N, C-alpha and C positions, 0 to 999 in steps of 0.2 A: 293704336289702331283698333284693337278689340273693343275698347270702351266706346269709341266713335260708332262702330258698327251696331252695338247694342242700343245706343241712343237713337240711331236712325230707325231701327226696328221698332222701338217703343213709340216713337212719334208716329210712324206709319200705322201701327196698331191702334193708337189713340184716335187718329183721324178716321180710320175704318169703323171704329166703334161709334164715334159721333155720327157718321153717315148712316149707319144701321139704325140708330135711334131716330134720326130724322125721317128715314123712309118708313119706319114703323108708325111714327106719329101721323104722317100723311095718309097712310093706308087706313088708319083707325078713324079718320074723319067720316062722317055720315051717320048711318044708323047705329045706335048704341048696341054693343054686343052683350050677350048674356054673361054675367060673371062666371068665372070658372067654378066657383063653389056651388053655383046654382044649375050649371049645365049638367046634362046627363052624362054619367061616366061611361067608360069603355066596357064593352061586353067581355065575358071571360074568353070567348073565342078570339077577340082582337088582342087581348092582353097575352094569351098563351101561345099565339101563333105569330102574327105579323110583328107586333111590338117586341116580343121576346127574340124572335129571329133577327130583327134589326139590331137590337142591343148586342146579341152574340156575334154578329158579323163585324160590328164596330169594334168589339173587344178583341176579336181575332186579328183584325187589320192593325189595330194599335199595338198588339203584342208582337205581330210580325215586324212592324216598324221598329219597335224597341229592340227586338232580337237582331235586326240587321244594323241599325244605326249606332247602337251603343258600342259594339265591337269595332265598327269602322271608326268611330270617334276616338276610342282608346288606342287604336293602332297608331295614330299620329300624336298621342299624348306625350310620349318621350321626346319627340322632336320639338313639340311646342314648349315643353318645360326647358329643354336645352336652349331653345331660342330665347325664352324669357331670361335664363341665366346669362346668356351672352349679351342680351340687351341691357340687363341691369348692370353687368360688369362694365360694358362700354360707357354707360351713363356715369357709373361711379368713377371710372378712370378720367372721364371728361371733367367731372366736378373736382376731382383731386388735382388735375392739372391747373384748373382755374384757381384753386386755393393756393397752390404753390406759386403761381404767377402773382396773385393778389398780395401775398405776404412776402414776396421777393426772397424766397428761400435760396435761390441760386446766386443772389448777390454775395452770400457768404460761402456757399458750397461750390461755387464755380459754375460756368456755363454747362447746362445739362447735367449738373451734379458731379463733375469730374474732380472736385476738390478745389479749395481756395483758401482765403484768409480774410480776417477782419480785425479791426482795432477793438481792443477790449481792455477795460480797466480792471485789473486784478483786485478783488475786493479786500483781500487780507493785507496787501501791501500798498494799494492805491496806485500801482505803477501801470502805465498804459503800455500794452504789448501788442504785437502783431500775432494773432492767434491763428494757427493752422486749422481750418475747418475740414473735416474728413470728407472723402468722396462719398457720394450717394449712389453712384452707378454700379457699385459692387457691394453695397451694404448687406445684401442678403447672403453673401458668401461669408460674412463675419457674424451676423446675428440672424435669429429666426424671426418670423413675422410678429410674434408676441413681444419680443424684445424691441423691435423697431416701433411697434405701436406704443410701448411704454416710453421710449425716448421722446417720441413726438408728443405724447400726452404730458409728460412731467419734465421734459428737458433734462439738462445735465448741470448739476450744481456747480457754482463757481467757474462756469465757462460761458462763452457767448450764446450757447444754445438755451433759449428760454422755453418754458412750458407753453405748449400750444393748445392742449386739451383743457376743457372746463374743470375736470378734477384737479389739474395742476395749477389752475388760475389763469388759463389761456382763453381764447375766444371760440375755440372749435368744440362742437359736441362730439359724442363718440362716433356717430356715423360719418362725420366730416373727417375725423382722424383716420377712419378706415378707408375713406376715399383717397386721402393722401398716401397711405401705405399702398393701396392698390395701384395708384399712379406710379409710385417709385418702382414697383415690380416691372413696369413696362420699359424702364430706361436702363435696366441692368445689362452690363456688357457680358459677352460670352465668357464661360468659365476659363477657357484657354487664355483669353486676354487678361483676365484677372490673375491667373497663375503666372503668366509671363511677367506681370508687373511686380509681384511679391516674391518670386523665387530668388532673385538676386539678394534681397534683404534676408530671406531665410538662410541662404547659403552663407552670407556674411555673419549672421548670428550663430550659425553652427560652427563656423571657423572660430568665432570669438569664444564660444563655449569650449572648443577644443584647446584654446590657449588660456582658459580661465585661470589656471593655477599661476601661470606667468603673469597674467594681467593683474591678479590679486596681489602677487608679490610686488609688482611694480607700483601698484596703488599704495600698498602699505609703506613701501620705501619712500614714496613721494610724501606721504603724510608724516613720516618720521623726519624727513628733511624740513618740512614746514614747521614742525614743533621745534626742531633744532634752531631754525632761523629765528623763531619767536624768542626762544630762550637766550640766544646769543645777541639779539638785537640791542639790548641796553649796553653790553660791553663794547660791541662794535660801534655804537653811537658815541660812547665816551672816547673811544680811540680815534674815530674819524672826525668828531666835532672840532678838536683843536687844529687838525689839518685843514679843515674847511675855513676856519677863522684865519689861519695863516694865508690861505689862498685869497681871501677877501682883502687882507691887508696888502698883499702883493699887487692885487688888481688896482688898489687905490694909488700905489706907488709906481704904477707902470710907466708914467711919464717922467719920472725923476732919474737924472743921471744921463750918461752917455748912451746913445742909441746908434750903434755902429751900422746895423742893417736897415735902419729907418723904417721899421715896421710898427712904430708906436709903443714898443715895449723896450725899456732900457736893458742894457747888457746885464747889469747886476740882478734885475728882476727875472730875466730869462734864466740865469744860472740858478737862482733860488727856486724858480718854478720847476725846473728840470729835476732838482734834488727832491722837491716835494712830490712830484709824480712817482719817483722811485719809491719813496716812503709809502705812498698810497698803494702802489702795485704790490709792495711787500706785505701790506696789511691784508690784502685780499688774495694773496698767493696761497694756493693750497699746498703745493710741494715745491721744492727747489729743483731747478733744472740740473740734470745730471748728464755728464758726457762720458760715453763709453768708447773705448778704443777697440776696433775690430781685430787689431793685431795682438791684443793683450788679453789674457784670461782674466776678466774682471767680473765674474759672476756675482762677487760680493756687492758690486755696485747695483746690479739688478735687485739683489736682496734689499739693499738700502732704499731703493725706489719703492719697493713693495711696503717696507716698514714705514716710510713717510705717508703713503696712502692709508695704511692702517691707523696711523696716529691721527690723520685728518678725518677719520670716520666719525669721531665724536662731534666735530663741528659740522661736517657735511656727510650725513649718513648715505646720501644718494650716491656717493663715490664708491659704495660697495659694489655696484654693478660694473664700474670701470675697473675696480681692483680684480674682480672675478674674471673679467674679460682678459685683462693683461696676464693674470696667472695662467689662464687656460692657453693663451697664445704662447707663453713661454714654455709651457709643458708640451704643447703639441708642435712647437716650432722645430722644423727639421732643416738643418743647415746644409743647403746644397753646395754652397761655396762660402768662404769666409764672409760673415756679416749679412747673410741672406736668410729669409724665412720662407716656409712653404706658403702656397696661395691661401689656404684656409685660415692660417694664422694672420696673414696680412689683412684679410677681410674683417676678422674680429677686431684687430688693432685699429683699423680705419674707422669702424663704428665707435670705438672707445675715444678715438681722437675727436670725432665730431661732437660727441656728448661732452667732452672736456672743454671744447671751445664754447659751447653754450653756457657752461659754468664760469667762463672767463679765464680758464686755464690756458696759458700760452704754451705752444709746443711746435713741433715740426709740422709744416703744411702738408706733408705726405709721409706715410709710413711704408718704408720699403725694405727695412733691415732691422737687425737686432738693436743697433745703436739708436735708430729712430724710435723703436719701442721703448727703450730705456729712457730716452729723452722725454717721451710722452709720459712715462711713469714719474 
């Protein structure tokens, strides 16, 4: 708007100057005037009175104009500067929005930058994955402006985020990157909304940190079990392979002989398959089932169960947590009546029973007494 006003003033002044020259040319037609250098000069009286006073009056009037107009002009200068800042900011945001739309930034980062995903070929492995693109509507709660400018300019290596700035090999100059950053500022969610979204994760991580020691112990135990599985795999394969071969032979002979129940498998093969499954179950059985009599003092049987688990630790280190749980339950178990345990011990034993089932260890479907605990052991 200011530039247009100045242009109009300049054009009007030019037209007025041309008109003045034209009027002067018309007036000068007729008799030739005496050149100024040949005309008689002004007298001292004229120079020191009328001409001097006219010049002084003009100087005073111009000084008064400056004294009044300049302060008035500068009184509004701050507002004009702020207006220019707002105008430049609005134009920068508009340009940034256009760039974001042109390069389809929200196709990865989700509508309005709420977060999304995109397909990406991981360069080191060549595997195509669905990569989670972070949200942009809360990015200034995670990074400051310089960091966001850097990520936009140079991208993030080995991720779907490419460099967009010319220094990083992209198409945008420095001012365009600033425009994008300025636009991203306008789509930020309120701080309360951002906190509401991340607080559950923070709480979960704090809880995880509180259980770090137990988590690390469980992770170490899991790795020990993995190592034990790898080390025992050749022996288990050598033991299981002949059983598998026998199962193949029995499958080929399924139709040979008498088939009393008419299910397509002869009676002799069914008998041999039953015996084979017993051998296979014994191969993978961790401990032997023990039966305790609630009416008889048989604490040595419980000790035997614990001994079996201790012996199995070399093959299955992960059983250590089950062993510890059972020992704790037996130590804390309070017999309210013959063959019963207190509630806390039952909870520990039930957890141990569930973990044993995952490992393929058969046992009681419910733990409600000492005998069930010993059967589980």
